KEKE-3310 file (N, C-alpha, C; in steps of 0.2 Angstrom, whole numbers, plus 5000, padded with zeros to 4 digits):
npx = (5018:5025:5043:5051:5066:5083:5087:5088:5097:5115:5132:5143:5161:5176:5178:5183:5181:5176:5190:5198:5208:5204:5189:5175:5161:5144:5129:5113:5096:5090:5102:5119:5129:5143:5160:5175:5191:5193:5195:5194:5182:5170:5164:5148:5130:5121:5112:5115:5117:5132:5142:5153:5164:5174:5186:5183:5179:5170:5153:5145:5125:5118:5110:5098:5095:5087:5075:5065:5055:5041:5039:5046:5050:5058:5062:5051:5044:5052:5051:5054:5060:5049:5039:5043:5057:5064:5057:5045:5041:5042:5033:5020:5020:5021:5010:5002:5006:5007:4997:4996:5008:5005:5009:5008:5011:5012:5019:5027:5034:5039:5048:5060:5063:5070:5080:5088:5090:5099:5108:5114:5109:5100:5091:5077:5075:5063:5053:5035:5023:5007:4994:4979:4976:4982:4979:4981:4986:4999:5008:5003:5004:5019:5021:5017:5022:5036:5031:5030:5043:5046:5050:5065:5071:5070:5056:5057:5045:5040:5028:5024:5020:5022:5016:5016:5008:5001:4994:4987:4974:4967:4978:4983:4976:4977:4990:4993:4983:4992:5001:4995:4993:5003:5015:5031:5036:5033:5033:5037:5040:5047:5044:5044:5046:5034:5022:5021:5019:5027:5028:5016:5014:5024:5020:5010:5016:5023:5015:5006:5014:5021:5008:5007:5015:5028:5042:5049:5054:5059:5058:5068:5075:5080:5090:5104:5103:5088:5085:5094:5087:5075:5081:5082:5071:5065:5075:5069:5058:5059:5066:5057:5048:5044:5054:5068:5080:5072:5069:5076:5082:5078:5092:5094:5102:5106:5113:5126:5132:5130:5137:5155:5154:5143:5137:5143:5138:5125:5128:5132:5120:5109:5120:5115:5103:5100:5097:5095:5103:5099:5107:5109:5120:5120:5127:5135:5132:5133:5146:5144:5150:5157:5166:5165:5153:5155:5154:5145:5134:5119:5123:5115:5116:5106:5097:5086:5075:5074:5073:5060:5048:5053:5068:5078:5087:5099:5102:5099:5109:5120:5132:5140:5134:5140:5152:5150:5146:5158:5169:5161:5165:5179:5187:5199:5208:5212:5206:5199:5191:5187:5177:5165:5159:5156:5145:5135:5131:5135:5135:5123:5112:5103:5092:5084:5080:5088:5098:5110:5119:5130:5146:5145:5143:5126:5119:5108:5108:5114:5123:5136:5144:5160:5171:5186:5202:5201:5192:5192:5194:5184:5176:5180:5178:5166:5163:5153:5141:5143:5139:5122:5115:5101:5092:5099:5099:5103:5098:5104:5115:5129:5126:5112:5096:5091:5078)
npy = (5544:5555:5559:5575:5576:5586:5602:5603:5608:5609:5608:5597:5593:5591:5575:5559:5551:5535:5533:5540:5556:5569:5582:5592:5592:5597:5601:5601:5604:5587:5582:5577:5592:5596:5594:5598:5600:5598:5611:5622:5626:5640:5654:5647:5650:5660:5652:5640:5624:5618:5602:5596:5584:5578:5572:5560:5542:5543:5533:5527:5528:5513:5501:5489:5474:5465:5461:5460:5469:5468:5457:5457:5456:5466:5476:5474:5460:5445:5433:5417:5401:5391:5380:5368:5363:5369:5375:5374:5371:5384:5391:5387:5388:5402:5407:5402:5409:5422:5433:5432:5441:5455:5454:5459:5474:5495:5499:5490:5488:5503:5502:5493:5500:5511:5505:5504:5515:5516:5510:5516:5511:5518:5515:5502:5485:5476:5462:5460:5451:5444:5439:5424:5429:5440:5450:5465:5471:5471:5477:5490:5494:5495:5506:5517:5516:5519:5534:5539:5541:5551:5548:5546:5533:5525:5516:5502:5490:5472:5461:5448:5431:5420:5410:5402:5402:5394:5385:5391:5398:5413:5420:5425:5434:5443:5445:5453:5463:5469:5475:5483:5492:5499:5491:5490:5477:5460:5445:5428:5410:5396:5387:5374:5363:5374:5376:5364:5366:5372:5378:5382:5394:5403:5404:5412:5422:5429:5433:5444:5452:5458:5464:5472:5479:5478:5470:5455:5445:5432:5421:5406:5393:5379:5369:5362:5352:5353:5368:5373:5368:5374:5385:5385:5386:5399:5406:5402:5407:5424:5425:5425:5433:5452:5455:5459:5460:5464:5456:5444:5433:5427:5424:5409:5398:5387:5388:5391:5378:5371:5362:5365:5367:5367:5378:5387:5391:5393:5405:5414:5412:5421:5434:5439:5440:5449:5445:5446:5442:5440:5439:5432:5428:5419:5408:5392:5391:5385:5393:5409:5409:5421:5429:5427:5433:5446:5462:5455:5453:5459:5461:5458:5463:5457:5458:5449:5442:5448:5446:5437:5428:5416:5416:5422:5430:5441:5462:5470:5477:5482:5480:5473:5462:5463:5459:5446:5439:5441:5434:5423:5420:5419:5431:5443:5450:5472:5476:5465:5466:5478:5480:5468:5478:5488:5480:5482:5495:5505:5495:5491:5499:5497:5488:5496:5504:5515:5525:5529:5527:5533:5545:5557:5570:5573:5561:5556:5562:5551:5548:5541:5540:5534:5528:5525:5516:5516:5509:5493:5493:5497:5488:5479:5477:5483:5496:5507:5520:5534:5544:5548:5552:5555:5559:5573:5575:5576:5559:5551:5550:5545:5532:5534:5537:5553:5564)
npz = (4721:4708:4702:4699:4691:4693:4686:4668:4659:4659:4663:4663:4670:4671:4668:4662:4648:4645:4650:4645:4641:4652:4648:4647:4648:4638:4639:4633:4634:4633:4627:4622:4617:4614:4619:4627:4629:4644:4657:4647:4643:4638:4649:4657:4654:4667:4671:4669:4676:4683:4686:4696:4689:4694:4690:4685:4679:4666:4659:4647:4651:4656:4646:4648:4640:4642:4652:4665:4672:4677:4686:4698:4716:4725:4737:4745:4759:4760:4749:4749:4741:4732:4723:4706:4699:4681:4667:4664:4679:4685:4678:4682:4694:4697:4690:4701:4713:4710:4712:4726:4728:4722:4708:4692:4697:4700:4710:4711:4697:4698:4710:4704:4691:4699:4704:4695:4690:4700:4700:4686:4674:4661:4652:4644:4639:4639:4645:4647:4655:4646:4649:4647:4663:4668:4656:4648:4659:4665:4659:4656:4673:4671:4662:4668:4681:4673:4668:4681:4684:4677:4666:4665:4664:4646:4641:4634:4628:4628:4623:4631:4630:4643:4647:4634:4621:4608:4617:4623:4622:4616:4619:4609:4603:4613:4612:4600:4603:4612:4603:4593:4605:4610:4611:4607:4604:4601:4610:4609:4616:4620:4608:4602:4614:4624:4617:4611:4595:4583:4571:4571:4583:4577:4566:4568:4579:4569:4560:4568:4569:4556:4552:4563:4562:4571:4583:4585:4600:4604:4617:4620:4628:4625:4624:4614:4599:4599:4600:4593:4580:4581:4581:4565:4562:4565:4558:4545:4544:4546:4533:4525:4528:4531:4540:4541:4552:4561:4574:4589:4597:4614:4627:4622:4622:4615:4604:4612:4612:4600:4584:4580:4564:4562:4570:4564:4550:4557:4560:4549:4544:4552:4556:4540:4541:4551:4563:4579:4598:4614:4630:4649:4655:4663:4674:4673:4660:4641:4634:4622:4605:4604:4600:4586:4584:4586:4579:4568:4573:4582:4601:4616:4632:4645:4663:4667:4677:4693:4708:4710:4705:4698:4701:4717:4714:4710:4707:4701:4694:4679:4675:4682:4678:4665:4672:4673:4661:4656:4665:4660:4648:4647:4646:4645:4644:4641:4631:4628:4641:4641:4630:4634:4644:4634:4629:4637:4634:4625:4615:4612:4608:4599:4604:4611:4600:4598:4588:4591:4605:4616:4620:4613:4602:4599:4606:4617:4633:4645:4657:4665:4681:4689:4700:4697:4688:4675:4660:4662:4673:4682:4680:4684:4696:4699:4705:4714:4708:4706:4700:4689:4677:4666:4650:4653:4665:4684:4693:4702:4714:4723:4726:4728:4725:4717:4720)
capx = (5025:5031:5049:5054:5071:5086:5088:5093:5103:5121:5140:5147:5165:5183:5176:5186:5175:5179:5195:5203:5208:5199:5184:5171:5154:5141:5122:5106:5090:5092:5106:5126:5130:5147:5164:5180:5196:5192:5196:5194:5173:5169:5161:5143:5128:5121:5103:5116:5121:5139:5143:5161:5164:5181:5190:5182:5178:5162:5153:5136:5122:5120:5106:5096:5093:5085:5074:5056:5051:5036:5036:5049:5046:5061:5059:5047:5047:5056:5050:5055:5061:5045:5037:5046:5063:5064:5054:5036:5038:5044:5029:5017:5021:5022:5004:4998:5010:5010:4992:4999:5012:5005:5011:5013:5009:5018:5023:5033:5040:5043:5054:5066:5066:5073:5085:5092:5096:5105:5115:5116:5102:5094:5086:5079:5071:5057:5046:5030:5019:5002:4991:4975:4977:4983:4978:4987:4988:5006:5009:4999:5009:5025:5021:5014:5027:5039:5032:5030:5050:5047:5056:5070:5072:5065:5056:5052:5039:5041:5023:5026:5018:5026:5014:5013:5005:4996:4992:4982:4967:4967:4985:4985:4972:4979:4998:4989:4979:4997:5004:4990:4991:5009:5020:5035:5039:5030:5035:5037:5043:5050:5040:5046:5041:5029:5016:5025:5017:5033:5025:5009:5019:5030:5016:5004:5018:5024:5008:5004:5019:5020:5002:5006:5022:5032:5046:5048:5058:5058:5062:5073:5077:5078:5099:5106:5099:5082:5087:5098:5081:5069:5085:5081:5064:5065:5079:5067:5050:5063:5069:5051:5045:5049:5052:5072:5083:5068:5069:5081:5081:5084:5096:5097:5107:5110:5122:5134:5130:5132:5145:5156:5151:5134:5136:5147:5133:5120:5127:5131:5111:5109:5121:5110:5096:5098:5092:5100:5106:5101:5109:5111:5124:5120:5132:5133:5129:5138:5149:5144:5153:5156:5172:5161:5147:5158:5153:5142:5125:5119:5122:5114:5117:5103:5096:5082:5069:5077:5069:5055:5044:5058:5074:5078:5094:5098:5102:5100:5116:5120:5140:5139:5130:5145:5157:5149:5147:5168:5171:5156:5167:5185:5188:5207:5216:5210:5202:5191:5187:5180:5171:5158:5155:5151:5139:5130:5130:5136:5134:5114:5107:5098:5087:5077:5078:5094:5103:5118:5120:5140:5148:5147:5136:5119:5117:5105:5115:5113:5130:5138:5153:5163:5179:5192:5206:5198:5187:5193:5194:5175:5174:5180:5179:5160:5161:5144:5139:5144:5133:5121:5113:5097:5093:5105:5097:5106:5094:5104:5122:5133:5121:5104:5091:5089:5071)
capy = (5550:5557:5563:5579:5577:5591:5606:5599:5612:5609:5606:5591:5594:5586:5568:5554:5546:5528:5533:5544:5562:5574:5582:5597:5588:5603:5596:5605:5598:5581:5578:5580:5595:5599:5593:5600:5596:5600:5618:5626:5626:5647:5655:5647:5654:5657:5648:5635:5619:5616:5598:5596:5577:5578:5569:5551:5539:5542:5529:5530:5526:5505:5497:5481:5473:5460:5463:5459:5474:5468:5453:5458:5457:5472:5479:5471:5456:5440:5428:5411:5399:5388:5376:5363:5369:5368:5380:5372:5371:5390:5397:5385:5391:5409:5407:5400:5412:5429:5439:5432:5446:5460:5458:5465:5482:5499:5500:5485:5489:5509:5501:5490:5504:5515:5500:5501:5523:5520:5507:5519:5511:5519:5509:5496:5482:5474:5459:5460:5446:5444:5431:5428:5429:5449:5451:5470:5476:5471:5483:5497:5493:5495:5512:5523:5516:5523:5540:5542:5543:5558:5545:5545:5527:5524:5508:5498:5485:5466:5457:5441:5426:5417:5403:5399:5405:5390:5381:5395:5402:5421:5422:5426:5439:5447:5449:5457:5469:5474:5478:5488:5497:5501:5487:5489:5471:5454:5439:5418:5405:5390:5385:5366:5362:5374:5375:5360:5369:5379:5382:5387:5399:5408:5408:5417:5429:5433:5438:5449:5456:5462:5469:5479:5486:5478:5465:5450:5444:5424:5416:5399:5389:5374:5367:5358:5353:5354:5374:5373:5366:5380:5394:5386:5387:5406:5408:5401:5413:5429:5425:5421:5440:5459:5458:5458:5468:5466:5448:5443:5431:5428:5415:5406:5392:5381:5393:5388:5370:5367:5358:5370:5369:5368:5386:5393:5391:5395:5412:5416:5417:5424:5439:5440:5441:5454:5442:5448:5440:5443:5435:5435:5425:5414:5402:5383:5389:5386:5400:5410:5410:5429:5435:5427:5437:5451:5467:5454:5450:5463:5456:5462:5459:5459:5455:5442:5441:5451:5444:5435:5421:5412:5417:5425:5433:5447:5466:5475:5479:5478:5481:5464:5458:5464:5454:5440:5440:5443:5428:5414:5420:5420:5440:5445:5457:5475:5475:5462:5468:5483:5476:5469:5483:5493:5476:5482:5502:5507:5492:5489:5504:5495:5487:5500:5510:5522:5526:5531:5527:5536:5551:5560:5573:5570:5556:5557:5562:5549:5549:5537:5541:5529:5530:5518:5520:5514:5504:5486:5492:5496:5482:5469:5481:5483:5502:5513:5523:5540:5551:5547:5557:5553:5565:5578:5576:5571:5558:5546:5553:5543:5528:5536:5544:5559:5569)
capz = (4718:4702:4702:4694:4693:4693:4681:4662:4653:4663:4661:4668:4669:4671:4667:4657:4645:4645:4653:4642:4643:4655:4646:4649:4642:4637:4639:4631:4635:4635:4622:4623:4611:4616:4623:4625:4635:4652:4660:4641:4643:4641:4655:4655:4656:4674:4673:4667:4682:4685:4690:4696:4688:4698:4687:4687:4672:4662:4653:4644:4652:4655:4644:4652:4634:4643:4659:4666:4677:4679:4691:4704:4726:4727:4742:4748:4759:4756:4748:4750:4734:4728:4716:4703:4695:4674:4665:4664:4683:4687:4676:4686:4702:4695:4691:4708:4717:4711:4715:4734:4729:4717:4705:4692:4701:4697:4716:4711:4693:4699:4713:4700:4688:4704:4705:4688:4689:4706:4695:4681:4666:4658:4645:4645:4634:4648:4641:4651:4656:4643:4647:4651:4671:4669:4652:4649:4666:4668:4652:4663:4676:4666:4660:4673:4683:4671:4669:4687:4685:4674:4657:4665:4662:4645:4643:4628:4631:4624:4626:4632:4632:4648:4648:4630:4615:4605:4620:4628:4618:4618:4621:4601:4600:4618:4609:4595:4608:4614:4599:4594:4611:4607:4615:4602:4602:4604:4614:4611:4622:4619:4601:4602:4620:4629:4614:4605:4590:4583:4566:4572:4586:4574:4561:4574:4577:4563:4557:4571:4568:4550:4550:4566:4562:4576:4581:4590:4603:4605:4623:4618:4633:4623:4622:4608:4592:4597:4600:4584:4576:4581:4576:4558:4558:4567:4553:4539:4543:4545:4527:4522:4529:4530:4547:4542:4557:4568:4577:4591:4600:4621:4630:4615:4625:4611:4600:4612:4613:4593:4584:4575:4558:4561:4572:4558:4547:4560:4562:4543:4544:4558:4552:4533:4542:4555:4566:4585:4602:4622:4636:4655:4655:4666:4678:4668:4651:4637:4632:4616:4598:4604:4594:4579:4584:4586:4575:4565:4576:4588:4605:4621:4639:4651:4670:4665:4683:4699:4715:4709:4707:4697:4706:4722:4713:4704:4711:4694:4692:4673:4676:4687:4673:4660:4673:4672:4654:4654:4667:4658:4641:4648:4644:4652:4641:4642:4624:4629:4647:4638:4627:4638:4644:4630:4628:4643:4634:4616:4607:4616:4608:4596:4609:4613:4597:4596:4581:4593:4611:4616:4625:4610:4602:4597:4610:4623:4638:4648:4658:4672:4684:4693:4703:4692:4686:4667:4661:4665:4684:4685:4678:4689:4705:4700:4711:4716:4705:4709:4698:4685:4672:4663:4648:4654:4672:4689:4693:4706:4716:4730:4728:4732:4719:4718:4721)
cpx = (5028:5037:5049:5063:5076:5086:5092:5097:5110:5128:5143:5154:5169:5179:5182:5182:5178:5187:5201:5206:5205:5194:5179:5164:5146:5134:5116:5101:5091:5098:5114:5126:5136:5152:5168:5185:5196:5196:5198:5185:5174:5163:5153:5138:5123:5115:5107:5119:5127:5140:5150:5162:5172:5185:5187:5181:5172:5161:5148:5134:5120:5112:5104:5093:5088:5081:5067:5053:5044:5034:5041:5045:5053:5059:5053:5048:5047:5052:5052:5056:5057:5046:5045:5052:5058:5058:5047:5035:5039:5036:5021:5016:5020:5013:5001:5000:5008:5003:4994:5002:5013:5009:5007:5008:5013:5019:5029:5037:5043:5050:5060:5068:5070:5080:5090:5093:5101:5111:5118:5112:5099:5091:5086:5074:5067:5052:5042:5024:5012:4999:4983:4971:4978:4982:4984:4989:4995:5008:5008:5006:5016:5026:5020:5020:5033:5036:5028:5038:5052:5050:5064:5073:5068:5064:5054:5050:5039:5034:5023:5024:5020:5023:5013:5007:4998:4990:4987:4978:4964:4971:4986:4983:4976:4987:4996:4986:4986:5002:5001:4987:4999:5016:5025:5039:5034:5035:5033:5040:5043:5044:5038:5041:5037:5023:5015:5020:5021:5030:5020:5011:5023:5025:5011:5008:5020:5019:5004:5011:5022:5014:5004:5012:5027:5039:5043:5055:5057:5064:5064:5078:5079:5087:5098:5103:5090:5080:5090:5088:5075:5072:5083:5074:5064:5068:5073:5063:5054:5066:5063:5046:5047:5051:5062:5077:5079:5066:5076:5075:5086:5087:5098:5101:5109:5114:5126:5136:5131:5138:5148:5153:5146:5133:5139:5140:5127:5122:5130:5122:5110:5110:5117:5105:5094:5095:5098:5100:5104:5103:5111:5116:5126:5125:5130:5132:5134:5140:5145:5149:5154:5162:5167:5156:5149:5156:5148:5134:5126:5119:5123:5114:5110:5103:5094:5077:5075:5074:5064:5054:5051:5067:5073:5084:5094:5097:5101:5104:5120:5128:5142:5139:5136:5148:5156:5149:5157:5169:5168:5162:5173:5191:5193:5208:5208:5204:5195:5186:5179:5173:5165:5156:5153:5143:5133:5127:5128:5132:5125:5110:5102:5090:5083:5079:5082:5098:5110:5117:5129:5138:5149:5141:5133:5116:5114:5110:5113:5123:5132:5144:5153:5169:5181:5194:5203:5192:5185:5191:5190:5174:5172:5178:5170:5160:5154:5146:5140:5141:5130:5115:5109:5093:5094:5104:5100:5099:5096:5113:5122:5128:5112:5101:5090:5084:5072)
cpy = (5552:5561:5569:5583:5584:5594:5600:5601:5612:5608:5602:5591:5592:5581:5568:5549:5542:5528:5538:5550:5566:5581:5588:5591:5596:5599:5602:5601:5592:5577:5583:5585:5599:5594:5597:5599:5602:5606:5624:5627:5635:5647:5652:5650:5655:5655:5643:5631:5618:5611:5595:5585:5574:5571:5560:5550:5537:5537:5530:5527:5518:5504:5489:5479:5467:5459:5461:5463:5473:5463:5453:5459:5462:5476:5480:5463:5449:5435:5423:5406:5393:5385:5371:5367:5366:5374:5380:5373:5377:5393:5394:5389:5399:5411:5407:5405:5420:5436:5441:5442:5451:5460:5454:5471:5488:5501:5495:5486:5497:5507:5495:5496:5510:5511:5503:5510:5523:5514:5510:5515:5514:5521:5504:5491:5477:5471:5459:5455:5449:5439:5430:5429:5436:5451:5459:5473:5477:5478:5490:5499:5497:5505:5517:5523:5521:5531:5542:5545:5549:5555:5545:5539:5525:5517:5505:5490:5481:5464:5452:5436:5419:5413:5401:5401:5401:5388:5384:5398:5408:5422:5426:5435:5446:5451:5455:5466:5474:5478:5482:5495:5499:5499:5489:5483:5465:5449:5431:5415:5398:5387:5377:5363:5367:5372:5371:5358:5375:5381:5384:5395:5404:5410:5413:5425:5432:5437:5442:5455:5463:5465:5474:5482:5484:5472:5460:5446:5437:5422:5410:5396:5384:5372:5363:5356:5353:5362:5375:5375:5374:5386:5392:5386:5394:5409:5409:5409:5420:5429:5425:5429:5446:5460:5456:5465:5469:5459:5447:5436:5429:5422:5412:5402:5390:5384:5390:5382:5365:5366:5363:5372:5372:5377:5391:5393:5394:5405:5417:5419:5421:5434:5442:5443:5447:5451:5444:5445:5442:5437:5439:5431:5419:5409:5393:5384:5385:5393:5401:5411:5419:5433:5432:5430:5446:5456:5462:5456:5455:5458:5460:5460:5460:5457:5448:5444:5442:5449:5443:5429:5416:5412:5420:5430:5438:5456:5472:5481:5477:5478:5473:5459:5456:5460:5448:5436:5438:5435:5421:5415:5418:5426:5441:5452:5465:5476:5470:5464:5474:5481:5474:5473:5489:5487:5480:5493:5502:5502:5488:5494:5504:5491:5491:5507:5514:5519:5524:5531:5528:5543:5555:5563:5570:5564:5558:5556:5560:5545:5544:5539:5539:5530:5525:5522:5520:5509:5497:5487:5492:5492:5477:5472:5482:5491:5505:5516:5529:5547:5548:5550:5554:5556:5570:5579:5573:5566:5550:5549:5550:5537:5529:5539:5546:5562:5573)
cpz = (4713:4707:4698:4696:4691:4686:4674:4659:4660:4660:4664:4666:4672:4673:4661:4655:4644:4644:4649:4642:4648:4650:4648:4646:4643:4636:4640:4631:4637:4631:4622:4617:4611:4620:4621:4632:4642:4654:4653:4640:4642:4647:4652:4657:4662:4674:4672:4675:4682:4686:4689:4695:4691:4696:4683:4680:4670:4657:4652:4651:4650:4651:4645:4646:4636:4652:4660:4673:4680:4684:4696:4712:4726:4733:4747:4752:4757:4755:4744:4742:4733:4721:4714:4701:4688:4674:4664:4673:4687:4686:4679:4692:4702:4694:4697:4715:4718:4712:4720:4732:4727:4715:4696:4696:4699:4704:4712:4705:4694:4705:4709:4694:4691:4706:4697:4688:4694:4705:4690:4675:4667:4653:4646:4640:4638:4644:4647:4650:4651:4646:4649:4659:4669:4662:4650:4655:4666:4664:4654:4665:4675:4666:4662:4677:4679:4669:4676:4690:4681:4666:4660:4664:4656:4643:4638:4630:4624:4627:4627:4634:4636:4649:4641:4625:4611:4610:4626:4624:4618:4620:4615:4602:4607:4615:4604:4599:4609:4609:4596:4600:4611:4609:4606:4600:4604:4605:4611:4616:4619:4612:4600:4608:4626:4623:4608:4597:4586:4576:4569:4577:4583:4568:4565:4574:4574:4559:4560:4569:4563:4549:4556:4565:4568:4579:4583:4595:4608:4612:4620:4624:4628:4621:4614:4600:4592:4596:4593:4580:4575:4579:4571:4556:4562:4559:4544:4538:4542:4537:4522:4525:4528:4537:4548:4548:4563:4572:4581:4596:4609:4623:4625:4617:4622:4606:4601:4612:4604:4591:4580:4570:4559:4565:4571:4555:4549:4560:4557:4542:4548:4558:4546:4536:4545:4561:4576:4591:4608:4626:4642:4657:4661:4670:4673:4663:4648:4634:4623:4611:4598:4599:4587:4578:4584:4579:4567:4565:4581:4594:4612:4628:4644:4661:4670:4672:4688:4704:4713:4709:4704:4700:4711:4720:4709:4709:4706:4691:4684:4673:4680:4683:4666:4663:4673:4665:4652:4658:4664:4652:4643:4645:4648:4649:4643:4637:4624:4635:4643:4634:4628:4641:4641:4626:4630:4639:4627:4612:4608:4612:4602:4597:4611:4608:4596:4591:4583:4601:4613:4620:4618:4608:4598:4603:4613:4630:4644:4651:4663:4674:4688:4694:4701:4689:4676:4668:4664:4673:4685:4683:4683:4695:4706:4705:4712:4710:4708:4708:4690:4684:4668:4659:4651:4663:4678:4692:4700:4709:4724:4729:4729:4727:4722:4717:4717)
residu = (MET:VAL:TYR:HIS:PHE:GLY:MET:ALA:ASP:LEU:LEU:LEU:SER:ASN:VAL:ARG:PRO:TRP:GLY:ALA:GLU:PRO:VAL:ASP:ILE:GLU:ILE:THR:SER:ASP:ARG:ILE:THR:GLY:THR:ARG:PRO:ALA:GLY:GLU:THR:PRO:GLN:THR:PRO:ALA:SER:SER:ALA:VAL:VAL:ASP:GLY:GLN:GLY:MET:LEU:ALA:LEU:PRO:GLY:PHE:ILE:ASN:ALA:HIS:ALA:HIS:VAL:ASP:LYS:SER:TRP:TRP:ASN:GLN:PRO:TRP:VAL:SER:TYR:GLY:GLY:GLU:PRO:GLY:THR:GLN:GLY:ARG:ILE:ALA:HIS:GLU:ARG:ALA:GLU:ARG:ASP:LYS:TYR:ALA:ILE:PRO:SER:VAL:PRO:GLY:ALA:ARG:ALA:ILE:LEU:GLU:GLN:PHE:LEU:ILE:HIS:GLY:THR:THR:ALA:THR:ARG:SER:HIS:VAL:ASP:VAL:ASP:LEU:GLY:VAL:GLY:LEU:ARG:GLY:ILE:GLU:SER:VAL:ARG:GLU:ALA:ALA:ALA:GLU:LEU:ASP:GLY:ALA:VAL:GLN:VAL:GLU:ILE:VAL:ALA:PHE:PRO:GLN:ASP:GLY:VAL:ILE:ARG:ARG:PRO:GLY:VAL:LEU:GLU:LEU:LEU:ASP:ALA:ALA:ALA:ALA:ALA:GLY:ALA:THR:SER:ILE:GLY:GLY:ILE:ASP:PRO:CYS:THR:ILE:ASP:ARG:ASP:PRO:VAL:ALA:GLN:LEU:ASP:GLY:LEU:PHE:GLU:ILE:ALA:GLU:ARG:ARG:ASP:VAL:GLY:ILE:ASP:ILE:HIS:LEU:HIS:ASP:GLY:GLY:GLU:LEU:GLY:GLY:PHE:THR:CYS:ASP:LEU:ILE:VAL:ASP:ARG:VAL:ARG:ARG:SER:GLY:LEU:HIS:GLY:ARG:VAL:ASN:VAL:SER:HIS:GLY:PHE:ALA:LEU:GLY:GLU:LEU:ALA:PRO:ALA:ARG:GLN:ALA:ASP:LEU:LEU:ASP:GLU:LEU:ALA:GLU:LEU:GLY:ILE:SER:TRP:THR:THR:VAL:ALA:PRO:VAL:ARG:SER:ALA:PRO:LEU:PRO:TRP:ARG:ALA:MET:ARG:ASP:ARG:ILE:GLY:LEU:GLY:LEU:GLY:THR:ASP:GLY:ILE:ARG:ASP:LEU:TRP:SER:PRO:PHE:GLY:ASP:GLY:ASP:MET:LEU:ARG:ILE:ALA:LEU:ALA:PHE:ALA:ARG:LEU:HIS:GLY:LEU:ARG:THR:ASP:GLU:GLU:LEU:SER:TYR:ALA:VAL:GLU:LEU:ALA:GLY:THR:ARG:ALA:ALA:ALA:PHE:VAL:GLY:ARG:ASP:GLN:HIS:SER:LEU:GLU:LEU:GLY:SER:ARG:ALA:ASP:ILE:VAL:LEU:VAL:ASP:ALA:GLN:ASN:VAL:PRO:ASP:ALA:LEU:VAL:ARG:VAL:PRO:ARG:ARG:ASP:LEU:VAL:LEU:ALA:GLY:GLY:ARG:VAL:VAL:ALA:ALA:GLY:GLY:ASP:LEU:GLN:GLN)
# end
């Protein structure tokens, strides 16, 4: 089924952006074209739709900066957790079992993207597996799923070598093909412990990225000084390349585990080279030095996998991820709690190639309404998304997708 959501030109009346005084928001095509105090908007043309926001809190649509929308079994029969723990164990289990559960597939990817919309996520950076077993089929499935949703969710694709790069001959060629076919970034994974040849992995990735003019997004699970050493290698490679501002580290658990002086030096280098960071704020991980990163280093939040062969957890709700970040990092004040929500939206614009993502003039009209007193209240209660607009179109209401 192809979705065709409602009218694009509309007036969203009586909403409170970020909890401020009520305003009316004018939307033309997919952009916010004006705001004024509620009730002061001139009579709108008969052809325009009017949606009464009922004084609800308005937030920008959420941005999932680290997802795996090709892998989920959401809305399918329950799959029991199996296989061995650890990164290597999960990789092996997934390779052995994925075909049984039709991973990847268009319906599977679409089910997760629909779940994103219901929870107010209107843009995502998704890692999509590229390996000798699936080729580029996962990327094709995700693109088709996004097209079936009529572009309601913007999807930036990272071609991701889940099973390694150098240890699997032919993967570099697949990453190159994915970049040539339009993937905005190529991925890497644990250069030291998966490929056991970090220089070869990074050299291969950077050669493709520079030649194809794409970014790099590297999964780094290795902790402590091994993870720190890998960060040093990434920093050195970025410094010698033309990819300043185009490299991201995903997970990067080591950053929170390094000694303070070592951590501070690394943060200075990350800031200098525009290397960004994404986290899924997992329980039991070391808190990131978020205060030192704030306003210096791009930081995004993501769901990671959702009900897949790695983990049965997750529901696609970025507000829950922001809450997990707040709890993991001990955020308490209203300003700090609001910052966590900003990480799930406004501050994540660059992860999906946007210069701005807000409720201000010129932004894409991605708007989420919730019944909450203010932003901290919305974070700690995680209420239902009462209305979701994506590109100026009503895509979800009352917790249900609108067709």
